[in-house]
KOLTI-610081 format. One line per field, with one value per atom (N, C-alpha, C): residue number from 1; x, y, z. Coordinates in pm, whole numbers, plus 50000, padded with zeros to 5 digits. Example, Ala and Ser with C-alpha at 12.3 -4.5 7.8 and 13.67 -1.06 7.14 Angstrom:
num <- c(1|1|1|2|2|2) $
px <- c(51319|51230|51320|51285|51367|51290) $
py <- c(49431|49550|49670|49775|49894|50003) $
pz <- c(50780|50780|50780|50708|50714|50787) $
end
This chain:
num <- c(1|1|1|2|2|2|3|3|3|4|4|4|5|5|5|6|6|6|7|7|7|8|8|8|9|9|9|10|10|10|11|11|11|12|12|12|13|13|13|14|14|14|15|15|15|16|16|16|17|17|17|18|18|18|19|19|19|20|20|20|21|21|21|22|22|22|23|23|23|24|24|24|25|25|25|26|26|26|27|27|27|28|28|28|29|29|29|30|30|30|31|31|31|32|32|32|33|33|33|34|34|34|35|35|35|36|36|36|37|37|37|38|38|38|39|39|39|40|40|40|41|41|41|42|42|42|43|43|43|44|44|44|45|45|45|46|46|46|47|47|47|48|48|48|49|49|49|50|50|50|51|51|51|52|52|52|53|53|53|54|54|54|55|55|55|56|56|56|57|57|57|58|58|58|59|59|59|60|60|60|61|61|61|62|62|62|63|63|63|64|64|64|65|65|65|66|66|66|67|67|67|68|68|68|69|69|69|70|70|70|71|71|71|72|72|72|73|73|73|74|74|74|75|75|75|76|76|76|77|77|77|78|78|78|79|79|79|80|80|80|81|81|81|82|82|82|83|83|83|84|84|84|85|85|85|86|86|86|87|87|87|88|88|88|89|89|89|90|90|90|91|91|91|92|92|92|93|93|93|94|94|94|95|95|95|96|96|96|97|97|97|98|98|98|99|99|99|100|100|100|101|101|101|102|102|102|103|103|103|104|104|104|105|105|105|106|106|106|107|107|107|108|108|108|109|109|109|110|110|110|111|111|111|112|112|112|113|113|113|114|114|114|115|115|115|116|116|116|117|117|117|118|118|118|119|119|119|120|120|120|121|121|121|122|122|122|123|123|123|124|124|124|125|125|125|126|126|126|127|127|127|128|128|128|129|129|129|130|130|130|131|131|131|132|132|132|133|133|133|134|134|134|135|135|135|136|136|136|137|137|137|138|138|138|139|139|139|140|140|140|141|141|141|142|142|142|143|143|143|144|144|144|145|145|145|146|146|146|147|147|147|148|148|148|149|149|149|150|150|150|151|151|151|152|152|152|153|153|153|154|154|154|155|155|155|156|156|156|157|157|157|158|158|158|159|159|159|160|160|160|161|161|161|162|162|162|163|163|163|164|164|164|165|165|165|166|166|166|167|167|167|168|168|168|169|169|169|170|170|170|171|171|171|172|172|172|173|173|173|174|174|174|175|175|175|176|176|176|177|177|177|178|178|178|179|179|179|180|180|180|181|181|181|182|182|182|183|183|183|184|184|184|185|185|185|186|186|186|187|187|187|188|188|188|189|189|189|190|190|190|191|191|191|192|192|192|193|193|193|194|194|194|195|195|195|196|196|196|197|197|197|198|198|198|199|199|199|200|200|200|201|201|201|202|202|202|203|203|203|204|204|204|205|205|205|206|206|206|207|207|207|208|208|208|209|209|209|210|210|210|211|211|211|212|212|212|213|213|213|214|214|214|215|215|215|216|216|216|217|217|217|218|218|218|219|219|219|220|220|220|221|221|221|222|222|222|223|223|223|224|224|224|225|225|225|226|226|226|227|227|227|228|228|228|229|229|229|230|230|230|231|231|231|232|232|232|233|233|233|234|234|234|235|235|235|236|236|236|237|237|237|238|238|238|239|239|239|240|240|240|241|241|241|242|242|242|243|243|243|244|244|244|245|245|245|246|246|246|247|247|247|248|248|248|249|249|249) $
px <- c(41318|41379|41388|41506|41527|41457|41376|41303|41345|41352|41387|41269|41257|41149|41172|41066|41073|41176|41179|41274|41417|41437|41572|41624|41537|41578|41611|41530|41554|41684|41712|41836|41957|41947|42057|42080|41971|41983|42047|42006|42064|42213|42251|42393|42474|42422|42492|42506|42397|42400|42502|42503|42598|42741|42764|42900|42945|42858|42893|42919|42833|42853|42984|43015|43139|43261|43255|43366|43381|43267|43273|43322|43276|43314|43462|43523|43666|43752|43698|43776|43803|43714|43733|43858|43871|43995|44120|44103|44220|44263|44166|44199|44271|44220|44286|44427|44438|44568|44665|44617|44703|44746|44659|44695|44807|44803|44904|45033|45016|45133|45111|45161|45139|45200|45299|45365|45287|45205|45124|45129|45146|45162|45028|45034|44913|44850|44935|44884|44797|44843|44765|44632|44636|44511|44415|44468|44386|44319|44399|44345|44240|44267|44177|44046|44055|43937|43858|43922|43853|43839|43948|43946|43867|43900|43833|43681|43635|43489|43421|43487|43427|43421|43515|43513|43411|43395|43308|43161|43135|42998|42904|42948|42854|42802|42890|42847|42748|42776|42685|42549|42550|42423|42342|42410|42339|42274|42347|42291|42170|42180|42068|41947|41972|41863|41794|41872|41813|41728|41779|41703|41574|41584|41466|41361|41405|41312|41246|41323|41268|41161|41191|41093|40968|40989|40874|40790|40857|40784|40700|40757|40684|40566|40587|40479|40365|40402|40299|40224|40297|40235|40138|40181|40095|39969|39987|39871|39774|39828|39742|39664|39733|39667|39563|39587|39493|39364|39368|39252|39197|39254|39207|39187|39095|39072|39182|39246|39363|39328|39211|39174|39134|39047|38990|39061|39132|39196|39103|38976|38882|38905|38860|38864|38789|38833|38764|38662|38603|38499|38550|38669|38727|38741|38798|38817|38683|38587|38455|38390|38390|38327|38397|38530|38604|38573|38576|38553|38407|38316|38175|38140|38197|38172|38222|38338|38393|38304|38253|38162|38032|37982|37855|37866|37985|38006|38034|38051|38080|37959|37981|37869|37814|37682|37620|37491|37449|37322|37205|37097|36981|36919|36941|36884|36966|37090|37178|37150|37164|37136|37256|37260|37361|37290|37340|37277|37381|37338|37428|37355|37432|37373|37461|37398|37469|37428|37526|37500|37558|37489|37529|37519|37621|37619|37517|37429|37324|37384|37341|37380|37532|37603|37750|37799|37732|37772|37766|37665|37652|37770|37816|37932|38055|38077|38192|38181|38060|38041|38055|38007|38006|38129|38180|38292|38424|38418|38540|38566|38649|38676|38759|38838|38914|38819|38715|38615|38540|38513|38447|38530|38661|38750|38749|38743|38738|38612|38502|38375|38383|38441|38456|38542|38651|38738|38666|38590|38519|38415|38342|38243|38310|38423|38497|38540|38580|38620|38502|38386|38267|38233|38234|38200|38298|38427|38528|38516|38479|38471|38356|38241|38122|38084|38157|38124|38154|38060|38086|38198|38248|38360|38327|38203|38164|38102|38132|38080|38198|38201|38305|38248|38329|38288|38382|38329|38413|38360|38449|38407|38397|38277|38258|38307|38304|38346|38265|38323|38252|38211|38082|38031|37951|37975|37898|37981|37921|37986|37899|37964|37891|37929|37833|37854|37790|37852|37793|37851|37766|37816|37707|37746|37656|37597|37468|37397|37319|37296|37228|37086|37023|36886|36856|36741|36700|36682|36628|36609|36742|36844|36976|37036|37015|37064|36994|36863|36787|36833|36850|36892|37029|37121|37255|37255|37184|37181|37116|37009|36944|37032|37103|37195|37310|37353|37461|37418|37296|37246|37240|37194|37186|37325|37418|37553|37622|37606|37667|37611|37479|37415|37465|37515|37564|37705|37780|37917|37912|38006|38008|38149|38188|38320|38328|38435|38455|38342|38277|38174|38042|38022|37897|37825|37693|37615|37614|37642|37645|37553|37470|37380|37398|37349|37354|37216|37193|37077|37130|37054|37104|36994|37029|36938|37000|36921|36977|36881|36935|36853|36912|36829|36872|36893|37005|37035|36933|36891|36799|36876|36812|36878|36934|37059|37126|37141|37135|37148|37293|37352|37491|37500|37624|37645|37593|37610|37563|37413|37339|37194|37153|37225|37194|37220|37332|37363|37262|37212|37111|36984|36944|36824|36849|36970|37004|37007|37055|37060|36920|36827|36688|36631|36662|36615|36679|36806|36873|36801|36758|36682|36555|36487|36367|36398|36512|36552|36579|36643|36672|36543|36449|36324|36223|36256|36166|36203|36303|36340|36486|36562|36705|36723|36849|36884|36802|36797|36718|36769|36731|36764|36636|36641|36524|36563|36476|36502|36431|36498|36438|36401|36280|36235|36173|36171|36106|35956|35885|35740|35674|35661|35599|35692|35639|35719|35814|35805|35892|35946|36044|36101|36024|35992|35921|36015|36031|36116|36029|36072|35997|36089|36041|36123|36140) $
py <- c(90251|90123|90114|90077|90068|89945|89966|89855|89840|89717|89689|89624|89650|89591|89441|89372|89228|89190|89267|89237|89265|89373|89405|89296|89247|89139|89012|88985|88865|88876|88996|89017|89001|89058|89047|88901|88829|88688|88606|88636|88563|88591|88720|88757|88689|88689|88625|88475|88413|88268|88232|88311|88283|88301|88405|88429|88314|88272|88161|88034|88007|87887|87895|88014|88029|88005|88058|88037|87890|87825|87684|87597|87626|87544|87556|87669|87683|87594|87549|87462|87326|87285|87155|87156|87253|87253|87281|87362|87388|87260|87182|87055|86961|86956|86873|86925|87057|87120|87079|87079|87042|86896|86810|86670|86651|86734|86723|86793|86913|86993|87048|86974|87018|87153|87192|87320|87429|87500|87607|87727|87842|87962|88011|88083|88142|88241|88307|88404|88334|88218|88144|88097|88050|88007|88124|88238|88358|88399|88399|88439|88339|88211|88107|88100|88115|88092|88218|88334|88456|88556|88594|88702|88664|88548|88508|88492|88423|88413|88549|88640|88772|88851|88825|88893|88831|88700|88630|88632|88621|88605|88720|88849|88955|88938|88901|88880|88765|88659|88544|88581|88656|88692|88786|88878|88969|88889|88793|88709|88630|88577|88501|88592|88713|88807|88847|88872|88909|88795|88674|88559|88542|88562|88549|88654|88780|88887|88864|88811|88784|88676|88569|88461|88512|88593|88646|88738|88822|88912|88832|88727|88645|88575|88528|88461|88559|88681|88783|88820|88832|88869|88760|88635|88524|88516|88541|88538|88651|88769|88882|88850|88799|88769|88658|88567|88458|88504|88622|88668|88802|88860|88991|88993|89078|89100|89190|89149|89222|89361|89376|89504|89607|89568|89664|89666|89560|89552|89506|89484|89434|89285|89235|89090|89017|88896|88818|88724|88637|88547|88461|88408|88321|88396|88516|88594|88639|88668|88712|88606|88482|88376|88356|88369|88352|88465|88589|88704|88713|88691|88696|88587|88468|88359|88392|88457|88496|88599|88695|88796|88733|88638|88574|88494|88442|88360|88442|88573|88656|88662|88658|88675|88816|88830|88962|88971|89093|89111|89059|89026|88971|89071|89199|89301|89319|89277|89294|89185|89220|89123|89111|88998|88977|88983|89069|89085|89072|89025|89018|89068|89108|89164|89135|89136|89128|89250|89320|89438|89416|89469|89452|89587|89622|89750|89742|89839|89841|89871|89793|89815|89821|89737|89741|89697|89603|89559|89674|89759|89874|89970|89985|90072|90017|89887|89826|89837|89817|89817|89956|90058|90194|90275|90256|90338|90261|90131|90051|89988|89886|89811|89892|89986|90071|90153|90207|90281|90187|90067|89968|89938|89925|89901|90021|90141|90262|90265|90223|90219|90117|90002|89899|89950|90018|90073|90181|90266|90374|90318|90217|90155|90089|90025|89962|90065|90183|90290|90335|90350|90391|90287|90161|90054|90052|90066|90063|90184|90298|90422|90421|90373|90388|90260|90153|90029|90044|90011|90015|89918|89934|89852|89704|89671|89530|89475|89538|89492|89468|89351|89321|89332|89383|89406|89331|89272|89194|89204|89177|89163|89014|88969|88828|88791|88888|88863|88949|88985|89069|89200|89236|89360|89332|89217|89176|89188|89251|89273|89216|89182|89128|89204|89214|89278|89192|89186|89111|89163|89164|89210|89229|89288|89308|89448|89455|89583|89589|89711|89730|89676|89677|89629|89607|89548|89530|89666|89762|89896|89960|89940|89996|89934|89805|89738|89795|89809|89862|90004|90087|90226|90230|90143|90146|90098|89991|89939|90039|90103|90203|90326|90364|90478|90447|90322|90282|90298|90256|90270|90417|90503|90646|90707|90666|90722|90688|90565|90525|90609|90634|90712|90857|90905|91043|91057|90949|90953|90943|91008|91006|90973|90847|90810|90833|90897|90927|91015|91091|91184|91122|90994|90928|90879|90878|90830|90678|90624|90479|90444|90344|90300|90151|90107|89965|89918|89790|89723|89633|89621|89548|89463|89340|89252|89215|89217|89188|89106|89047|88965|88964|88928|88910|88760|88726|88584|88522|88402|88328|88224|88166|88069|87952|87918|87803|87817|87938|87959|87992|87919|87945|88057|88096|88209|88180|88058|88024|88042|87999|88014|88161|88238|88381|88451|88420|88482|88442|88320|88276|88359|88386|88469|88613|88663|88800|88811|88706|88705|88707|88637|88639|88780|88847|88985|89078|89053|89132|89118|88998|88974|89059|89066|89147|89295|89338|89479|89515|89425|89449|89463|89374|89375|89475|89536|89636|89778|89793|89926|89964|89877|89900|90019|90045|90156|90153|90037|90023|89906|89905|89796|89721|89590|89506|89400|89381|89282|89151|89041|88908|88856|88805|88746|88611|88527|88397|88417|88361|88375|88248|88154|88027|87945|87883|87792|87861|87991|88059|88188|88249|88373|88491|88587|88706|88824|88900|89019|89140|89217|89336|89456|89569|89689|89750) $
pz <- c(68017|67979|67827|67777|67633|67577|67473|67412|67267|67223|67084|67014|66885|66808|66794|66757|66741|66635|66524|66417|66460|66540|66587|66680|66769|66859|66781|66679|66599|66521|66468|66394|66485|66607|66703|66743|66764|66801|66689|66565|66451|66439|66452|66442|66551|66673|66784|66761|66714|66689|66583|66474|66366|66415|66495|66547|66636|66727|66817|66738|66639|66557|66480|66429|66353|66442|66565|66658|66693|66722|66758|66643|66523|66408|66375|66411|66380|66469|66582|66668|66603|66513|66447|66359|66265|66185|66270|66377|66463|66534|66579|66646|66549|66424|66322|66296|66292|66270|66381|66505|66618|66610|66556|66543|66440|66337|66232|66274|66331|66370|66510|66612|66750|66780|66701|66726|66653|66726|66668|66761|66706|66788|66842|66953|67010|66912|66836|66738|66633|66585|66486|66543|66669|66734|66749|66789|66809|66677|66570|66440|66392|66408|66358|66435|66567|66651|66683|66677|66718|66604|66545|66446|66321|66262|66138|66156|66263|66281|66296|66369|66388|66258|66168|66039|65944|65952|65858|65901|66032|66080|66044|66048|66008|65866|65774|65635|65627|65702|65702|65759|65870|65934|65846|65777|65686|65573|65520|65414|65463|65585|65642|65663|65715|65739|65609|65506|65377|65321|65331|65282|65362|65495|65581|65546|65526|65493|65357|65263|65130|65137|65212|65227|65298|65401|65476|65388|65308|65218|65119|65062|64967|65034|65157|65230|65260|65304|65332|65205|65095|64968|64921|64933|64892|64979|65109|65199|65165|65132|65096|64969|64866|64739|64755|64849|64870|64937|65001|65078|65032|64927|64881|64730|64689|64547|64493|64387|64337|64285|64223|64163|64269|64360|64455|64591|64624|64755|64865|64832|64933|64958|65073|65094|64983|64950|64848|64913|64832|64883|64998|64982|65085|65218|65211|65333|65391|65303|65350|65437|65390|65467|65601|65601|65727|65825|65776|65864|65909|65815|65850|65949|65929|66023|66162|66170|66300|66368|66291|66347|66395|66317|66351|66481|66509|66628|66754|66739|66855|66949|67080|67174|67161|67167|67150|67229|67261|67333|67249|67316|67246|67148|67173|67084|66957|66959|66843|66739|66611|66505|66412|66343|66240|66105|66017|65886|65776|65661|65546|65423|65323|65202|65081|64965|64837|64755|64702|64620|64481|64382|64243|64172|64095|64022|63909|63905|63802|63665|63566|63426|63408|63480|63471|63333|63272|63139|63039|63055|62966|62983|63108|63134|63063|63074|63007|62855|62803|62657|62597|62668|62612|62650|62771|62818|62824|62812|62815|62951|62950|63073|63173|63125|63218|63304|63241|63318|63411|63364|63449|63573|63554|63669|63764|63707|63789|63874|63815|63889|64003|63975|64078|64195|64162|64266|64346|64276|64344|64441|64397|64485|64604|64581|64690|64793|64746|64837|64923|64860|64934|65042|65003|65098|65216|65185|65292|65383|65325|65404|65503|65461|65546|65620|65598|65670|65818|65906|66051|66090|66210|66255|66257|66290|66301|66173|66060|65931|65837|65775|65678|65538|65447|65309|65217|65110|65019|64877|64783|64643|64614|64579|64551|64412|64322|64184|64090|63975|63880|63945|63929|63989|64116|64178|64295|64423|64523|64652|64764|64875|64989|65115|65207|65337|65443|65559|65670|65800|65903|66032|66134|66246|66359|66357|66389|66396|66527|66573|66701|66698|66580|66566|66419|66391|66252|66184|66260|66204|66168|66252|66224|66098|66079|65958|65835|65842|65729|65694|65796|65774|65705|65750|65692|65548|65518|65381|65286|65331|65246|65228|65335|65325|65230|65230|65140|64994|64962|64826|64786|64876|64845|64830|64916|64911|64780|64734|64607|64492|64496|64390|64387|64503|64510|64453|64453|64400|64248|64182|64036|63986|63994|63942|63792|63750|63608|63553|63642|63599|63561|63590|63554|63680|63674|63787|63789|63905|63923|64039|64021|64128|64152|64267|64300|64344|64325|64383|64493|64601|64718|64779|64811|64883|65016|65122|65254|65337|65443|65532|65672|65768|65906|65929|65989|66013|66107|66073|66158|66238|66336|66424|66344|66374|66311|66160|66109|65964|65930|65835|65799|65695|65663|65573|65433|65385|65250|65239|65341|65340|65345|65424|65433|65300|65238|65109|65002|65012|64917|64931|65055|65076|65032|65062|65021|64869|64803|64657|64598|64663|64618|64629|64740|64758|64655|64621|64519|64385|64354|64231|64231|64346|64356|64340|64395|64383|64237|64164|64023|63943|63969|63893|63947|64060|64116|64078|63992|63947|63970|64037|64064|64161|64196|64284|64413|64477|64599|64682|64810|64901|64934|64924|64951|65054|65151|65255|65225|65251|65237|65375|65388|65514|65487|65588|65573|65581|65487|65488|65442|65532|65495|65409|65304|65223|65126|65112|65016|65077|65010|65057|64997|65080|65034|65046|64941|64945|64978|65075|65113|65110|65063|65054|65192) $
end
């Protein structure tokens, strides 16, 4: 069975609609013409009602299609820019909260956990100051590539801003989440964008009952602070421990 794409069907429908409208609209001037001059040849009627619309309508439909595609392209572009970081191509903060929230709401087995993390490039200011902002941008892009490459299917990755990135998603267990976050830190340290060693510090946490994304990121950010002050190039987990948050390696 012959199948047509959605765009092909829409283009055909538009062309047909324009042609039908053109044919119908020509009856109005022809009717007026008949009121003024009842003596009109069949040839004139044929040309006015059939030939001219068929000649004009393709040009009209092409113009309409081009305008439609242009508007659609601009709409798609605006939607992309509204939800992605322009430099790295990763989802931005807005998209991260939407995607992470959707993942968190998915039904899952009792053994599965939802975890989120914040990662920060170590000594990024020094890279910008000594090697220049172009190199800094290269490092950001390289890290984004690593994150996108090794992120599991049920984990979303985003650039929150500056040298800060966020990750959130579903893991088979707390141990699986810990293994992945620690592996991520090691993998980044193995890559050498622009020939220089780059490391990250990472803070992560397991979502607790009725805890929203903002609260989780706050705990992960606290763990990130501990990772920075604990020597950098490491992953630290934040857990609830009485009245305050305790960061544990």
